C-alpha positions as CSV (number, residue, x, y, z in Angstrom):
1,M,73.1,-142.2,40.8
2,T,70.8,-139.1,40.4
3,A,67.7,-140.1,39.5
4,M,65.9,-138.6,36.1
5,P,63.4,-136.3,37.2
6,A,59.7,-138.2,36.7
7,Q,58.4,-137.1,33.0
8,T,54.7,-135.8,32.7
9,P,52.9,-137.3,30.0
10,A,51.8,-134.6,27.8
11,S,47.9,-134.1,27.7
12,P,46.7,-136.2,24.9
13,A,45.1,-133.9,21.9
14,P,41.6,-133.6,22.1
15,A,39.4,-135.9,19.9
16,P,38.7,-134.5,16.5
17,T,35.0,-132.3,16.4
18,V,32.7,-133.8,13.7
19,L,33.6,-130.5,11.9
20,E,37.3,-131.3,12.5
21,A,36.4,-135.4,10.9
22,A,34.6,-134.4,8.0
23,A,37.5,-131.4,7.1
24,L,39.9,-134.0,7.4
25,S,38.0,-136.8,5.1
26,Q,37.5,-138.6,7.9
27,P,34.6,-141.5,8.8
28,V,31.9,-138.8,10.5
29,E,28.0,-139.5,11.7
30,H,26.1,-137.1,10.3
31,T,27.4,-133.3,7.8
32,P,29.0,-131.0,9.9
33,V,27.2,-127.3,8.9
34,W,28.2,-124.1,9.3
35,F,27.7,-120.7,7.8
36,M,29.7,-118.1,6.6
37,R,29.1,-115.0,8.0
38,Q,26.9,-116.5,10.1
39,A,27.7,-114.4,13.0
40,G,25.7,-111.7,12.8
41,R,24.1,-110.4,9.3
42,S,20.5,-111.8,10.0
43,L,20.2,-111.8,13.2
44,P,18.1,-108.8,15.7
45,E,20.5,-110.3,19.0
46,Y,23.4,-109.2,16.5
47,R,22.1,-105.9,15.1
48,A,21.3,-104.8,18.9
49,V,24.8,-105.6,20.6
50,R,27.0,-103.8,16.9
51,E,23.7,-100.9,18.2
52,G,26.4,-97.8,17.9
53,T,29.8,-99.0,17.3
54,T,31.5,-99.7,14.4
55,M,32.4,-102.5,12.0
56,L,36.2,-102.0,12.7
57,G,35.5,-101.1,16.6
58,A,33.3,-104.2,17.1
59,C,36.5,-106.8,16.1
60,R,38.9,-105.0,17.9
61,T,36.6,-105.3,21.8
62,P,37.5,-108.7,22.6
63,E,33.7,-109.5,25.0
64,L,31.6,-108.0,21.7
65,V,33.5,-110.5,19.7
66,A,33.2,-113.4,21.8
67,E,29.3,-112.2,22.2
68,I,29.0,-112.1,18.1
69,T,30.8,-115.2,17.8
70,L,28.8,-117.5,19.9
71,Q,25.3,-116.3,18.9
72,P,24.9,-117.9,16.0
73,V,26.1,-121.3,17.9
74,R,23.3,-120.7,20.2
75,R,20.5,-119.9,17.7
76,H,20.8,-122.2,15.4
77,G,22.9,-125.0,16.6
78,V,25.8,-125.3,13.7
79,D,29.0,-127.6,14.4
80,A,31.2,-124.8,14.7
81,A,31.8,-121.1,15.6
82,I,32.9,-118.9,12.7
83,F,35.6,-116.1,14.5
84,F,33.6,-112.4,14.1
85,S,36.2,-110.7,12.2
86,D,36.9,-108.6,9.2
87,I,39.0,-109.2,6.1
88,V,41.3,-105.7,6.5
89,V,41.5,-106.0,10.5
90,P,45.1,-107.1,10.0
91,L,46.0,-104.1,8.1
92,Q,44.2,-102.2,10.8
93,A,46.6,-104.1,13.3
94,A,49.7,-103.3,11.1
95,G,49.5,-99.8,11.5
96,I,47.5,-99.4,8.0
97,D,45.2,-96.1,8.0
98,V,41.6,-98.4,6.3
99,E,38.4,-97.4,7.7
100,I,35.0,-98.7,7.1
101,Q,32.5,-96.7,5.7
102,P,29.0,-97.8,5.7
103,G,27.4,-98.4,2.6
104,V,30.9,-98.7,0.8
105,G,33.6,-100.7,2.5
106,P,37.1,-100.6,3.1
107,V,38.4,-97.4,2.1
108,I,42.4,-97.0,2.4
109,A,43.7,-93.9,2.9
110,S,47.0,-94.3,1.3
111,P,46.8,-97.0,-1.0
112,V,50.1,-99.1,-2.3
113,R,51.5,-98.8,-5.9
114,T,54.8,-97.6,-6.3
115,A,58.0,-100.1,-4.7
116,A,58.6,-97.2,-2.1
117,D,54.6,-97.5,-1.1
118,V,55.3,-101.2,-0.9
119,A,58.6,-101.5,1.6
120,A,57.2,-99.3,3.3
121,L,54.5,-101.2,4.5
122,P,54.4,-102.6,7.8
123,A,55.2,-105.8,9.1
124,L,52.2,-106.9,11.2
125,E,53.8,-108.5,15.0
126,P,51.5,-110.9,16.8
127,E,52.3,-108.1,20.1
128,A,49.7,-106.1,18.0
129,L,47.0,-108.6,18.1
130,A,46.7,-109.4,22.0
131,D,43.4,-108.2,21.5
132,I,42.6,-110.4,19.3
133,A,44.0,-113.2,21.4
134,E,41.8,-112.8,23.8
135,S,38.8,-113.1,21.4
136,V,39.9,-115.7,20.6
137,R,40.4,-116.8,23.7
138,L,36.9,-115.0,25.1
139,S,34.9,-117.6,22.5
140,V,36.5,-120.7,22.7
141,Q,35.2,-120.2,26.5
142,G,31.8,-119.6,26.0
143,L,32.5,-122.9,23.3
144,E,32.4,-125.0,26.0
145,A,28.9,-125.0,26.6
146,H,28.4,-126.8,23.4
147,P,31.0,-129.8,23.8
148,G,32.1,-130.5,20.1
149,V,32.0,-127.1,18.3
150,P,35.0,-125.8,16.9
151,L,35.8,-122.1,16.5
152,I,37.0,-121.8,12.6
153,G,39.7,-118.7,12.1
154,F,39.4,-116.3,10.2
155,A,41.8,-114.6,7.4
156,G,41.8,-112.7,4.0
157,A,44.2,-114.4,1.7
158,P,46.7,-112.3,-0.3
159,F,45.5,-111.3,-3.4
160,T,41.9,-109.8,-1.8
161,L,43.8,-107.9,0.5
162,A,46.2,-107.0,-2.1
163,S,43.0,-105.6,-4.0
164,Y,41.8,-103.5,-1.4
165,L,45.3,-101.9,-0.6
166,I,45.8,-101.2,-4.9
167,E,42.3,-99.8,-5.4
168,G,42.2,-97.7,-2.3
169,G,39.2,-100.0,-1.6
170,P,36.2,-102.0,-3.3
171,S,36.2,-102.5,-7.0
172,K,34.1,-103.2,-10.0
173,N,37.0,-104.4,-12.1
174,H,40.2,-104.1,-10.4
175,E,42.0,-102.1,-13.0
176,K,45.1,-100.9,-11.1
177,T,45.1,-104.1,-9.0
178,K,45.6,-106.2,-12.5
179,A,47.5,-103.4,-13.9
180,M,49.6,-104.0,-11.9
181,M,50.1,-107.2,-11.5
182,L,51.2,-107.4,-15.1
183,G,53.1,-104.2,-15.9
184,A,54.7,-104.1,-12.2
185,P,55.6,-108.1,-11.5
186,Q,58.0,-107.9,-9.2
187,L,56.5,-104.9,-7.4
188,F,53.3,-107.3,-7.5
189,D,55.3,-110.6,-6.5
190,A,56.7,-108.7,-3.0
191,L,53.1,-106.5,-1.9
192,L,52.1,-110.5,-2.4
193,A,54.7,-111.8,-0.2
194,K,54.4,-109.1,2.9
195,L,50.6,-109.5,2.9
196,A,50.9,-113.7,3.0
197,A,53.1,-112.5,6.0
198,I,49.9,-110.3,7.3
199,S,47.8,-113.2,6.7
200,A,49.6,-116.2,8.7
201,T,50.6,-113.6,10.8
202,F,46.4,-112.8,11.7
203,L,45.8,-117.0,11.8
204,D,48.0,-118.0,13.7
205,V,47.9,-116.0,16.7
206,Q,44.5,-117.3,16.2
207,L,45.4,-120.7,16.5
208,A,47.9,-120.2,18.7
209,S,45.0,-118.9,21.4
210,G,42.4,-121.8,20.2
211,A,40.9,-121.9,17.3
212,R,41.3,-125.1,15.7
213,A,40.9,-124.5,11.9
214,F,40.5,-122.0,10.0
215,Q,39.5,-120.6,6.8
216,L,41.0,-118.5,3.9
217,F,38.9,-115.9,1.8
218,D,39.8,-114.8,-1.8
219,S,36.6,-112.6,-2.1
220,W,38.3,-111.3,-5.5
221,A,40.4,-113.9,-7.2
222,G,36.9,-115.1,-8.9
223,Y,38.4,-111.7,-11.6
224,L,40.8,-113.1,-12.4
225,G,41.7,-116.0,-15.4
226,P,43.6,-119.1,-14.2
227,A,46.9,-119.0,-15.9
228,D,47.6,-115.3,-14.0
229,Y,45.3,-116.8,-10.7
230,E,48.3,-119.6,-10.8
231,R,51.3,-117.1,-11.8
232,A,50.5,-114.4,-9.4
233,V,48.4,-115.4,-6.6
234,L,48.7,-119.2,-6.3
235,P,52.1,-119.4,-4.2
236,H,51.3,-116.3,-2.2
237,S,48.1,-118.1,-0.9
238,A,49.9,-121.4,-0.9
239,A,52.2,-119.6,1.6
240,V,49.7,-119.1,4.3
241,F,48.5,-122.6,4.3
242,A,52.8,-123.8,4.4
243,A,53.6,-121.1,7.2
244,L,50.0,-122.5,9.4
245,A,51.0,-126.1,8.3
246,H,52.8,-126.7,11.9
247,H,49.5,-126.3,13.2
248,R,48.2,-129.8,12.0
249,V,44.1,-128.6,11.9
250,P,42.0,-128.3,9.2
251,S,42.0,-126.2,6.7
252,F,39.3,-124.2,3.9
253,H,40.2,-122.4,1.2
254,F,37.6,-120.5,-0.1
255,G,37.1,-117.3,-2.5
256,V,33.6,-116.1,-4.9
257,Q,32.8,-116.6,-8.3
258,T,36.1,-119.1,-8.5
259,G,34.7,-121.8,-10.3
260,E,37.3,-122.0,-12.9
261,L,40.5,-121.8,-10.8
262,L,39.8,-124.1,-8.3
263,R,42.1,-127.1,-9.7
264,P,44.9,-124.4,-8.7
265,M,43.1,-123.6,-5.7
266,S,43.3,-127.0,-4.9
267,R,47.2,-126.8,-5.3
268,A,47.4,-124.4,-2.2
269,G,47.3,-126.8,0.9
270,S,44.1,-126.8,2.1
271,T,42.8,-130.0,3.7
272,A,39.2,-128.5,2.7
273,L,38.0,-126.8,-0.3
274,G,35.8,-124.9,-0.1
275,V,33.0,-124.1,-3.1
276,D,30.5,-121.5,-4.2
277,F,27.1,-121.9,-5.7
278,R,27.5,-120.8,-9.2
279,V,29.9,-124.8,-9.3
280,E,27.9,-128.1,-9.1
281,L,29.9,-129.9,-5.7
282,A,30.3,-132.7,-8.7
283,A,32.6,-130.7,-10.6
284,A,34.2,-129.0,-7.8
285,S,34.8,-132.8,-6.7
286,A,36.7,-132.9,-10.5
287,R,38.9,-130.9,-9.6
288,A,39.9,-131.1,-5.7
289,Q,43.1,-133.2,-5.0
290,P,42.5,-137.4,-4.0
291,G,41.2,-137.0,-0.2
292,Q,40.7,-133.3,-0.6
293,A,37.7,-132.6,0.9
294,L,34.6,-130.2,-0.6
295,Q,33.1,-127.6,1.7
296,G,29.1,-125.8,-0.2
297,N,27.4,-124.7,-1.8
298,L,23.5,-123.6,-1.0
299,D,22.8,-120.3,-2.7
300,P,22.2,-118.1,0.0
301,A,20.1,-116.1,-1.5
302,M,17.2,-119.9,-1.7
303,L,16.5,-118.8,1.9
304,F,14.5,-116.0,1.4
305,A,11.9,-119.1,-0.3
306,D,9.7,-120.8,1.3
307,W,10.8,-124.1,3.0
308,E,9.0,-126.6,1.4
309,A,10.8,-125.5,-1.9
310,L,13.5,-124.8,-0.4
311,R,14.0,-128.1,2.1
312,P,14.1,-130.5,-1.1
313,R,17.5,-128.4,-2.8
314,V,19.3,-129.0,0.6
315,E,18.8,-132.0,1.0
316,A,19.5,-132.8,-2.7
317,T,22.8,-130.5,-2.0
318,V,23.9,-133.0,1.0
319,R,23.4,-136.0,-1.4
320,Q,25.9,-134.1,-3.7
321,G,28.3,-133.3,-1.1
322,L,27.8,-136.3,0.3
323,A,29.1,-138.4,-3.2
324,H,32.0,-137.1,-3.2
325,D,34.8,-139.5,-2.6
326,G,36.3,-137.3,0.6
327,G,34.9,-135.5,3.6
328,Y,32.1,-133.1,3.0
329,V,30.9,-129.9,5.8
330,F,27.6,-128.4,4.7
331,N,27.8,-124.3,4.1
332,L,26.4,-121.8,1.5
333,G,28.1,-121.3,-1.3
334,H,29.0,-117.3,0.6
335,G,27.5,-115.8,3.3
336,V,24.8,-114.9,5.1
337,L,22.9,-112.4,2.8
338,P,21.3,-109.6,6.2
339,G,17.3,-109.8,5.6
340,T,17.7,-114.1,6.0
341,D,14.7,-115.2,8.0
342,P,16.7,-115.7,10.9
343,R,14.6,-119.5,12.0
344,V,15.9,-120.9,8.2
345,P,19.6,-121.5,9.3
346,G,18.0,-124.1,11.7
347,L,16.0,-125.7,10.3
348,I,18.6,-126.3,7.9
349,V,21.3,-127.4,10.1
350,E,18.7,-130.2,11.3
351,E,17.4,-131.0,7.7
352,V,21.5,-131.9,6.8
353,H,21.5,-133.7,9.5
354,R,18.9,-135.9,9.2
355,V,19.6,-136.3,5.8
356,S,23.6,-137.2,6.3
357,R,22.8,-139.7,8.9
358,E,20.5,-141.2,6.6
359,V,22.7,-141.0,3.4
360,L,25.8,-142.5,6.1
361,A,23.5,-145.4,7.6
362,E,22.9,-146.9,3.9
363,R,26.5,-146.6,3.2
364,G,27.0,-148.5,6.9
365,A,29.6,-145.3,7.4
């Protein structure tokens, strides 16, 4: 009788970090902190390494991506790193002619407005993201010097990508996007379905390369009413989360000015719901799904106030977040502003940790 080969035991899954635990509504000893747009923006070391590079060039250079991703971890002591990228990177990787113009934003050479345009939109193949995979691997390797700090993957949501493609660039009113959504709903649906696949592929490569969580960022969804969002956009955002469910990682869903959309957004499939600074966390809590974590939501402009004025606001935000019946991750209600004093985010991290430990100890957590 032939002996069966010995089975190699599977490596045990790593213990969840405090960021992962909170985003999954599991017990933690303190509230984790990270900041949207923390990778650069206000840091002098970011401006130094970015000198002489374009935004998209920086996003496609693995060594530079890793360095920028790690800079705020070193300086601020945050509980997670966010992958340095841009919303339109997957569009560029797919072969779409896009340029980020300083002072303007992403500009699309050939906007997508007809059935032929949508049909011609290329798919994003994982092979086109070799540099992204390498950027993630280098970032994760760098994070080994910071135990317990995971990397969060990043991608734009289908509606936001669609708006850039349809409008040809940033828009104040999204007229052409809404005109297609209302006047050619089947075409709009086909476009968002293609973009959901692009977003999912972009995130899948990041997660397969070592990211341990991800955020789907919908910059422009707040320009929609709830009925239009639920009918035309939610199914495609939900498709992104469904496509990545096999990774079994924490996920965040965030949009700007989306207070009235939080209830349908909460059903897209994320483990945590991002809240911008225009919505009280108590109101957001009532709109989240049972057991779904919250993330947010200090106004980033408040970071320009004196620390003695800002500190009580930080404490109040933490206490409101911990009153939620689910996990809580501290963040700003949007990204770090470029002129922010780079000392302030680190002070916030220390204060969030202090206050949350105090509150959780009182509860016997």
